[in-house]
Backbone as CSV, one residue per row, in Angstrom:
resi,resn,N_x,N_y,N_z,CA_x,CA_y,CA_z,C_x,C_y,C_z
1,UNK,-10.287,-9.347,50.582,-9.584,-9.008,50.695,-8.867,-9.461,51.540
2,UNK,-9.645,-9.528,53.226,-9.107,-10.433,54.534,-8.853,-11.783,54.246
3,UNK,-9.657,-12.300,52.752,-9.197,-13.756,52.732,-8.021,-13.778,52.073
4,UNK,-7.785,-13.323,51.133,-6.481,-13.295,50.390,-5.260,-13.148,51.115
5,UNK,-5.745,-12.326,52.543,-4.680,-11.850,52.822,-3.348,-13.344,53.900
6,UNK,-4.716,-13.444,54.649,-4.980,-14.860,55.774,-3.839,-16.027,54.407
7,UNK,-4.632,-16.346,53.391,-4.284,-17.165,52.306,-2.715,-16.998,52.594
8,UNK,-2.251,-15.606,51.892,-1.176,-15.502,51.702,0.005,-15.335,53.278
9,UNK,-0.718,-15.181,54.242,0.322,-15.845,54.690,0.231,-17.568,55.587
10,UNK,-0.930,-17.889,55.171,-1.041,-19.522,55.312,0.457,-19.695,53.886
11,UNK,0.208,-19.134,52.966,1.574,-19.824,51.702,2.472,-19.389,52.333
12,UNK,2.537,-18.997,53.196,4.103,-17.850,54.044,4.690,-18.863,54.453
13,UNK,4.045,-19.004,55.361,4.162,-19.887,56.687,4.938,-21.560,56.205
14,UNK,4.118,-21.496,55.066,4.453,-23.161,54.987,5.796,-23.238,53.961
15,UNK,5.862,-22.150,53.224,7.064,-21.688,51.442,8.345,-21.780,53.641
16,UNK,8.467,-20.638,54.569,9.308,-20.724,55.553,9.750,-22.362,56.073
17,UNK,8.378,-22.708,56.262,9.114,-24.337,57.127,9.624,-24.804,55.654
18,UNK,9.090,-25.432,54.732,9.552,-26.438,53.694,11.421,-25.536,52.608
19,UNK,11.720,-24.335,52.793,12.556,-24.267,52.083,13.990,-23.648,53.483
20,UNK,14.762,-24.473,53.459,15.713,-23.554,54.650,16.254,-22.687,53.937
21,UNK,16.100,-20.791,53.767,16.692,-19.926,53.796,18.135,-19.455,54.502
22,UNK,18.748,-18.977,54.156,19.693,-18.816,55.286,18.942,-17.242,56.456
23,UNK,19.674,-16.994,57.344,19.131,-16.476,58.386,20.452,-15.893,59.207
24,UNK,20.587,-14.837,59.858,21.797,-14.413,60.453,21.721,-14.303,61.692
25,UNK,21.616,-15.764,62.141,20.915,-15.588,64.034,22.625,-15.165,64.547
26,UNK,22.812,-14.564,65.836,24.149,-13.906,66.377,23.611,-15.287,66.808
27,UNK,25.168,-15.252,67.671,26.105,-16.229,68.299,25.575,-16.180,70.230
28,UNK,25.328,-17.260,70.666,25.417,-17.412,72.074,26.028,-16.317,73.104
29,UNK,26.140,-15.672,74.005,27.432,-15.665,74.083,27.607,-15.811,76.064
30,UNK,27.598,-16.924,76.502,27.652,-17.384,78.162,27.975,-18.910,78.021
31,UNK,29.536,-19.676,78.193,28.978,-20.832,78.203,29.178,-21.231,79.332
32,UNK,29.578,-22.297,79.531,29.741,-23.085,81.009,30.940,-23.589,81.035
33,UNK,31.824,-23.812,82.087,32.969,-23.463,82.449,32.944,-25.507,82.473
34,UNK,33.973,-26.222,81.609,34.000,-27.551,81.769,33.388,-28.155,80.731
35,UNK,32.133,-26.948,79.629,31.600,-27.856,78.729,31.592,-27.384,76.908
36,UNK,31.148,-27.778,76.723,31.660,-27.350,75.408,30.117,-26.418,74.815
37,UNK,31.184,-25.284,73.277,29.924,-24.091,73.405,30.477,-24.346,71.869
38,UNK,29.381,-23.726,71.064,29.187,-23.031,69.975,29.453,-22.594,69.318
39,UNK,30.851,-21.614,68.514,30.523,-20.078,68.466,30.280,-20.242,66.742
40,UNK,28.952,-19.267,66.826,27.860,-18.743,66.018,28.406,-17.896,65.184
41,UNK,28.477,-18.181,63.624,29.412,-16.676,62.813,28.515,-16.852,61.382
42,UNK,27.408,-16.509,61.278,26.722,-15.943,60.186,26.987,-15.113,59.047
43,UNK,27.367,-15.211,57.886,26.966,-14.315,56.644,26.211,-14.945,55.694
44,UNK,25.168,-14.376,54.644,24.034,-15.177,54.073,24.705,-14.166,52.786
45,UNK,24.937,-14.887,51.924,25.103,-14.432,51.063,24.430,-13.375,50.558
46,UNK,24.021,-12.190,49.900,22.899,-11.612,48.776,22.410,-11.668,48.048
47,UNK,23.065,-12.369,46.804,22.254,-13.083,45.600,23.068,-14.892,45.878
48,UNK,21.569,-15.491,45.936,21.935,-17.293,45.808,22.409,-18.076,45.316
49,UNK,22.424,-16.950,43.412,22.061,-17.796,42.615,23.745,-17.300,41.798
50,UNK,24.614,-16.247,42.563,25.592,-16.379,42.356,26.688,-17.745,43.341
51,UNK,27.527,-17.705,42.245,28.133,-19.134,42.844,29.556,-18.903,43.659
52,UNK,30.184,-19.209,44.705,31.167,-17.937,45.648,32.214,-19.060,46.091
53,UNK,32.971,-18.841,46.363,33.952,-19.690,47.591,34.274,-18.596,48.822
54,UNK,35.476,-19.259,49.855,35.278,-18.956,51.261,36.154,-18.907,51.733
55,UNK,36.427,-18.075,52.648,37.424,-18.898,53.849,37.304,-18.337,54.547
56,UNK,37.690,-19.136,56.115,36.800,-19.042,57.572,38.430,-18.539,58.753
57,UNK,38.938,-17.697,58.998,39.927,-17.180,59.986,38.888,-16.970,61.243
58,UNK,39.885,-17.448,63.233,39.080,-16.611,63.999,40.037,-15.900,64.781
59,UNK,39.764,-15.297,65.620,40.685,-14.422,66.194,40.085,-14.300,67.531
60,UNK,41.125,-14.715,68.578,40.768,-14.069,70.192,41.394,-13.290,70.844
61,UNK,40.584,-12.296,71.567,41.707,-11.597,72.802,41.009,-11.691,74.210
62,UNK,41.664,-12.117,75.026,41.674,-12.873,76.366,40.872,-11.450,76.534
63,UNK,39.870,-11.554,78.141,39.591,-10.397,78.775,40.871,-9.603,79.202
64,UNK,40.628,-8.499,78.982,41.944,-8.105,79.402,42.905,-7.562,78.546
65,UNK,42.961,-8.200,77.139,43.864,-7.775,76.937,43.711,-7.007,75.525
66,UNK,44.885,-6.370,75.164,44.811,-4.912,73.915,45.006,-6.285,72.731
67,UNK,45.541,-7.265,72.168,45.761,-7.507,70.642,45.062,-9.215,70.660
68,UNK,44.199,-8.861,69.529,43.186,-10.132,69.094,44.510,-11.453,68.669
69,UNK,44.233,-13.055,68.423,45.531,-13.453,68.461,44.806,-14.711,67.583
70,UNK,45.510,-14.549,66.458,45.151,-15.732,65.589,44.648,-17.473,65.566
71,UNK,43.718,-18.169,66.397,43.001,-19.268,66.323,42.877,-20.331,65.555
72,UNK,42.975,-19.815,64.355,41.758,-20.893,63.261,41.200,-20.466,62.337
73,UNK,42.095,-21.183,61.277,41.896,-21.124,59.839,40.833,-22.406,59.823
74,UNK,39.818,-21.786,58.129,39.368,-23.125,57.502,38.704,-22.469,56.047
75,UNK,39.765,-23.338,54.771,39.468,-23.310,53.929,38.899,-25.074,53.116
76,UNK,38.270,-24.802,52.854,38.161,-26.496,53.049,38.179,-27.503,51.665
77,UNK,38.395,-28.147,52.178,38.127,-28.881,53.166,38.786,-29.071,54.557
78,UNK,39.933,-28.077,54.634,41.318,-28.369,55.377,40.618,-27.343,56.778
79,UNK,40.925,-27.880,57.824,41.076,-26.751,59.467,42.106,-26.790,60.004
80,UNK,43.078,-26.140,60.393,44.243,-25.502,61.080,43.570,-25.069,62.455
81,UNK,43.799,-25.480,63.895,43.852,-24.848,64.992,45.775,-24.472,64.890
82,UNK,45.518,-22.460,64.699,46.399,-21.617,64.357,47.671,-21.847,66.145
83,UNK,46.515,-21.492,67.800,47.198,-21.086,68.404,46.997,-22.432,69.348
84,UNK,48.338,-22.849,70.231,48.233,-24.136,70.615,47.501,-23.796,72.118
85,UNK,46.888,-22.354,72.958,46.294,-22.966,73.576,44.635,-23.554,73.049
86,UNK,44.582,-23.878,72.158,42.958,-24.287,71.798,43.482,-25.733,70.689
87,UNK,44.003,-25.511,71.740,44.716,-27.614,70.635,44.779,-28.592,71.296
88,UNK,43.042,-28.927,70.013,42.330,-30.355,69.568,41.775,-29.913,70.247
89,UNK,41.146,-28.513,70.527,39.570,-28.078,71.660,38.893,-27.678,70.783
90,UNK,38.860,-27.095,69.241,38.448,-26.752,68.104,38.042,-27.239,67.057
91,UNK,36.410,-27.434,66.436,36.550,-28.587,65.201,35.450,-27.544,64.774
92,UNK,35.361,-27.950,63.594,34.545,-27.252,62.444,33.263,-27.631,62.746
93,UNK,32.365,-26.534,62.485,30.906,-26.940,62.510,30.560,-26.332,61.640
94,UNK,31.008,-25.335,60.609,30.303,-24.631,59.753,29.613,-25.447,58.300
95,UNK,29.522,-24.603,57.462,29.107,-24.949,55.992,29.860,-26.321,55.894
96,UNK,29.430,-27.005,54.885,30.896,-27.868,54.321,30.977,-28.492,52.946
97,UNK,30.979,-27.586,53.006,31.216,-26.632,51.305,31.975,-25.603,51.235
98,UNK,32.433,-25.262,49.661,33.309,-24.416,50.003,32.762,-22.449,49.697
99,UNK,31.346,-22.953,49.553,30.624,-21.859,49.662,30.102,-21.693,50.976
100,UNK,31.169,-20.889,52.066,30.720,-21.266,53.225,29.560,-19.756,53.215
101,UNK,28.606,-20.332,54.244,27.907,-19.216,55.249,27.583,-19.554,56.191
102,UNK,28.274,-20.246,56.556,27.868,-20.809,58.083,29.470,-20.976,58.914
103,UNK,29.867,-19.535,59.165,31.170,-20.348,59.881,32.040,-20.322,61.422
104,UNK,30.793,-21.757,61.791,30.568,-21.975,62.980,31.989,-22.594,63.699
105,UNK,32.314,-22.741,65.390,32.971,-23.725,65.271,32.802,-23.712,66.454
106,UNK,33.323,-24.795,66.857,33.195,-26.457,68.599,34.249,-25.823,69.176
107,UNK,34.407,-25.046,70.678,35.201,-25.330,71.270,34.810,-26.497,72.273
108,UNK,35.408,-26.874,72.946,35.269,-28.727,73.328,36.166,-27.859,75.025
109,UNK,35.159,-28.072,75.771,35.439,-28.016,77.600,36.739,-27.034,77.636
110,UNK,35.281,-25.998,77.656,36.069,-24.209,78.021,35.938,-24.369,78.973
111,UNK,37.066,-23.543,79.262,37.275,-22.800,80.860,37.816,-21.534,80.822
112,UNK,37.868,-21.135,81.901,37.502,-19.588,82.192,38.778,-18.861,81.551
113,UNK,39.854,-19.294,81.177,40.397,-18.393,80.033,40.479,-18.226,79.251
114,UNK,38.756,-18.879,78.519,38.279,-18.487,77.411,37.284,-17.475,77.266
115,UNK,36.903,-16.638,78.000,36.928,-15.136,78.422,37.018,-14.288,77.552
116,UNK,36.217,-13.454,76.952,36.695,-12.539,75.687,36.049,-12.419,74.696
117,UNK,36.545,-11.538,73.465,36.434,-11.699,72.836,36.840,-12.761,70.996
118,UNK,35.571,-12.868,70.492,35.979,-13.746,69.462,35.181,-12.339,67.824
119,UNK,36.567,-12.782,67.185,35.763,-12.078,65.357,36.671,-13.306,64.564
120,UNK,35.102,-13.839,64.444,35.407,-14.137,63.071,35.153,-13.524,62.199
121,UNK,35.674,-14.582,60.581,35.926,-13.342,59.631,36.030,-13.804,58.003
122,UNK,35.298,-13.929,57.401,34.960,-14.828,56.210,35.680,-13.820,54.729
123,UNK,35.974,-14.895,54.535,36.201,-13.953,52.890,36.235,-14.314,52.009
124,UNK,35.477,-13.541,51.488,34.297,-14.350,50.082,34.903,-13.816,49.326
125,UNK,35.287,-14.535,47.244,35.124,-14.803,46.517,33.239,-15.213,45.385
126,UNK,32.719,-13.756,45.401,31.885,-13.479,44.062,32.289,-13.994,42.741
127,UNK,32.017,-15.179,42.409,32.218,-15.292,41.541,31.115,-14.741,39.519
128,UNK,31.248,-13.194,39.481,31.102,-12.789,38.779,30.467,-13.506,37.344
129,UNK,29.870,-12.477,36.592,29.731,-13.283,34.726,31.075,-12.205,34.786
130,UNK,31.698,-11.095,34.577,32.488,-10.695,33.808,33.875,-10.693,35.200
131,UNK,33.925,-10.339,36.825,34.849,-10.449,36.848,34.376,-10.825,38.039
132,UNK,35.242,-10.635,39.264,35.080,-12.002,40.742,34.991,-10.457,41.775
133,UNK,34.386,-11.031,42.615,34.149,-10.065,44.157,34.248,-10.072,44.958
134,UNK,35.509,-9.614,45.956,36.303,-9.778,47.275,34.959,-9.622,48.125
135,UNK,34.476,-10.065,49.191,33.680,-8.919,50.058,34.238,-9.793,51.534
136,UNK,34.608,-9.354,52.475,34.820,-9.758,53.707,34.278,-9.652,54.868
137,UNK,33.418,-9.860,55.234,32.228,-9.504,56.853,32.962,-10.488,58.535
138,UNK,33.042,-9.620,58.744,33.214,-9.764,60.331,32.316,-9.590,61.553
139,UNK,32.663,-10.444,62.365,31.299,-10.563,63.245,32.360,-10.375,64.602
140,UNK,31.715,-10.616,65.677,32.915,-10.329,66.896,31.909,-10.900,68.103
141,UNK,32.174,-11.771,68.712,31.554,-12.677,69.966,32.168,-11.992,71.171
142,UNK,31.035,-11.317,71.933,31.621,-11.092,73.450,31.440,-12.076,74.798
143,UNK,32.271,-13.289,74.246,31.822,-15.016,75.712,32.281,-14.844,76.718
144,UNK,31.834,-14.418,77.669,31.286,-15.399,79.216,30.951,-16.554,79.297
145,UNK,31.979,-17.030,80.597,32.170,-18.420,80.533,31.862,-18.137,82.551
146,UNK,30.660,-19.044,82.391,30.379,-19.232,83.938,30.188,-20.377,84.235
147,UNK,30.262,-20.743,86.165,30.125,-21.596,86.517,28.681,-22.991,86.048
148,UNK,28.048,-21.981,86.278,26.743,-22.762,86.256,26.418,-22.054,85.219
149,UNK,25.128,-22.717,84.061,24.300,-21.812,83.793,22.837,-21.697,84.025
150,UNK,23.099,-20.069,83.550,21.884,-19.340,83.327,21.050,-18.545,82.465
151,UNK,19.781,-18.917,83.084,18.472,-18.551,81.704,18.335,-16.921,81.773
152,UNK,18.727,-16.702,81.195,18.570,-15.543,81.209,16.627,-14.366,81.026
153,UNK,16.243,-13.889,82.316,15.092,-13.015,81.667,14.333,-12.773,80.127
154,UNK,15.315,-12.394,80.288,14.822,-12.457,78.668,14.748,-12.368,77.467
155,UNK,15.189,-13.332,77.582,15.778,-15.154,76.750,13.788,-15.631,77.846
156,UNK,13.997,-16.040,78.460,12.278,-16.318,79.130,11.441,-15.962,78.913
157,UNK,11.712,-14.724,79.165,10.524,-13.158,77.844,10.023,-13.913,76.722
158,UNK,11.044,-14.256,75.950,11.102,-14.097,74.681,10.350,-15.469,74.158
159,UNK,10.730,-16.331,75.121,10.168,-17.482,74.879,8.971,-17.512,74.351
160,UNK,8.385,-16.978,75.807,7.083,-16.998,76.551,6.035,-16.361,75.396
161,UNK,6.783,-15.399,74.828,5.968,-14.004,74.100,5.736,-14.848,72.536
162,UNK,7.104,-15.754,72.222,7.161,-16.612,70.770,5.494,-17.115,71.162
163,UNK,5.525,-18.163,71.802,4.449,-19.084,71.838,3.318,-18.600,72.704
164,UNK,2.604,-17.110,73.015,1.632,-16.589,73.000,1.367,-16.415,71.752
165,UNK,2.647,-15.367,70.428,2.183,-15.354,69.656,1.577,-16.015,68.883
166,UNK,2.097,-17.104,68.733,2.387,-17.971,67.674,0.080,-18.983,67.756
167,UNK,-0.143,-18.537,69.478,-1.674,-19.154,69.612,-2.471,-18.002,68.969
168,UNK,-2.052,-17.040,69.287,-2.552,-15.795,68.576,-3.190,-15.515,67.711
169,UNK,-1.332,-15.678,66.706,-1.572,-16.109,65.163,-3.138,-16.911,64.885
170,UNK,-2.802,-18.391,65.448,-3.170,-19.501,65.426,-5.170,-19.750,65.663
171,UNK,-4.937,-18.512,66.111,-6.695,-17.857,66.036,-7.571,-17.143,65.342
172,UNK,-5.484,-16.033,65.312,-6.410,-15.598,64.127,-6.717,-15.856,62.896
173,UNK,-5.977,-17.131,62.710,-6.776,-17.657,61.592,-7.912,-17.964,61.413
174,UNK,-7.928,-18.828,62.797,-9.337,-19.852,62.797,-10.369,-19.027,62.125
175,UNK,-10.433,-17.690,63.125,-11.040,-16.875,63.236,-11.442,-16.399,61.433
176,UNK,-10.498,-16.300,60.835,-10.366,-15.312,59.781,-11.295,-16.103,58.408
177,UNK,-10.591,-17.509,58.628,-11.309,-18.877,57.811,-13.065,-19.028,58.015
178,UNK,-12.832,-18.551,59.667,-14.693,-18.905,59.608,-15.435,-17.417,58.620
179,UNK,-14.790,-16.948,58.880,-15.216,-15.176,58.870,-15.565,-15.452,56.907
180,UNK,-14.361,-16.256,56.739,-14.359,-16.525,55.044,-15.475,-17.751,54.332
181,UNK,-15.743,-18.900,55.500,-16.456,-19.681,54.551,-17.431,-19.092,54.944
182,UNK,-17.882,-18.390,55.872,-19.357,-17.690,56.118,-19.714,-16.372,54.959
183,UNK,-18.555,-15.797,54.579,-19.039,-14.595,53.461,-19.411,-15.670,51.912
184,UNK,-18.401,-16.497,52.382,-18.848,-17.085,50.828,-19.800,-18.375,50.870
185,UNK,-20.597,-19.165,51.457,-21.662,-19.754,51.544,-22.745,-18.599,51.876
186,UNK,-22.612,-17.209,52.399,-23.346,-16.440,51.981,-23.681,-15.625,50.743
187,UNK,-22.522,-15.456,50.256,-22.531,-15.032,48.571,-23.249,-15.538,48.079
188,UNK,-23.295,-17.320,47.813,-23.328,-18.699,47.315,-24.770,-18.441,47.131
189,UNK,-25.708,-18.243,48.824,-26.879,-17.798,48.850,-27.775,-17.328,48.149
190,UNK,-26.631,-16.014,48.055,-27.575,-14.994,47.259,-27.206,-15.159,46.262
191,UNK,-26.340,-16.009,44.976,-26.120,-16.520,43.681,-27.705,-17.212,43.857
192,UNK,-28.366,-18.461,44.224,-28.558,-18.560,44.407,-30.531,-18.092,44.588
193,UNK,-30.553,-17.330,45.142,-31.582,-16.493,45.034,-31.558,-15.838,43.800
194,UNK,-31.008,-15.080,43.092,-31.084,-14.322,42.755,-31.403,-15.658,41.467
195,UNK,-30.653,-16.259,40.142,-30.798,-17.311,39.819,-32.461,-17.784,40.197
196,UNK,-32.704,-18.242,41.541,-34.520,-18.617,41.408,-35.502,-17.605,40.709
197,UNK,-34.713,-16.329,40.857,-35.756,-15.130,41.194,-35.503,-14.850,39.232
198,UNK,-34.545,-14.737,38.615,-34.214,-14.712,37.053,-35.293,-16.407,36.665
199,UNK,-34.723,-17.317,36.943,-36.237,-18.403,36.831,-37.324,-18.139,37.206
200,UNK,-38.028,-17.723,37.560,-39.112,-16.996,37.845,-39.874,-16.409,37.422
201,UNK,-39.095,-14.772,36.992,-39.461,-14.003,36.047,-39.290,-14.706,34.512
202,UNK,-38.151,-15.016,34.302,-38.627,-15.715,32.861,-39.548,-16.952,32.732
203,UNK,-39.963,-17.880,33.491,-41.483,-19.039,33.521,-42.364,-18.105,32.867
204,UNK,-42.416,-16.603,34.374,-44.159,-15.874,34.241,-43.540,-15.080,33.049
205,UNK,-42.734,-14.937,32.327,-42.755,-13.996,31.271,-42.982,-15.061,30.502
206,UNK,-42.214,-15.991,30.212,-43.163,-17.013,29.573,-44.561,-17.565,28.659
207,UNK,-45.247,-17.493,29.899,-46.949,-17.665,30.749,-47.397,-16.878,29.369
208,UNK,-46.995,-15.365,29.769,-47.760,-14.185,29.633,-47.624,-14.491,27.745
209,UNK,-46.611,-15.030,27.237,-46.541,-14.515,26.040,-47.515,-16.191,25.590
210,UNK,-47.188,-17.202,25.966,-48.400,-17.960,25.913,-49.966,-17.596,25.733
211,UNK,-49.941,-16.892,26.653,-51.765,-16.748,26.996,-52.087,-15.654,25.471
212,UNK,-51.305,-14.587,25.094,-51.266,-13.834,23.852,-51.138,-14.581,23.384
213,UNK,-50.733,-15.260,22.970,-51.053,-16.084,21.602,-52.253,-17.031,21.281
214,UNK,-52.669,-17.191,22.011,-53.714,-18.145,23.236,-55.090,-17.290,23.168
215,UNK,-55.611,-15.710,22.667,-56.485,-15.370,23.359,-56.079,-14.683,21.873
216,UNK,-54.965,-14.272,20.557,-54.910,-13.793,19.175,-55.474,-14.940,18.230
């Protein structure tokens, strides 16, 4: 059972590395003034076999304001910067076809005025067999702009724990493989011993039969 489990783990790790599946990762939330920043927005389809078409809209609410303003629209293959405050500063970095799952945009030359809430809205049409289904997904990013980049303590700890987990998992797999090898080797030796005993018993039985025939 343990050997089968370890094999499944190895196969799952191999599949995850070979197949680029969709994963809804949250956007980063801290930008550095004067640099560029990627606003992430991912909405995975629940059924990959269904074809779809989507458009993406980005809205922005500055810090302290009440209303969102429309700043960007993408409808493959065209993109439009709607608000003049972001003129020539936004670029589409999402899916490069109409079946959009990643709706990320890149902000050039971030300023402190870019601090606030960004809302990504994905309008998706799923082309079903008998009808089309409309799905709308909204995601928000609370962006703060700083003068100098800071690595959060939680991010550092998470990175360390990730490497520790990888090392522990590899050691565990090695131990399991060694255990499986020993177990298989012992079973092989036991089978060979049983075969030898069976052959010896058959030889003795054959000898007894021969002795009986000679006595007659």
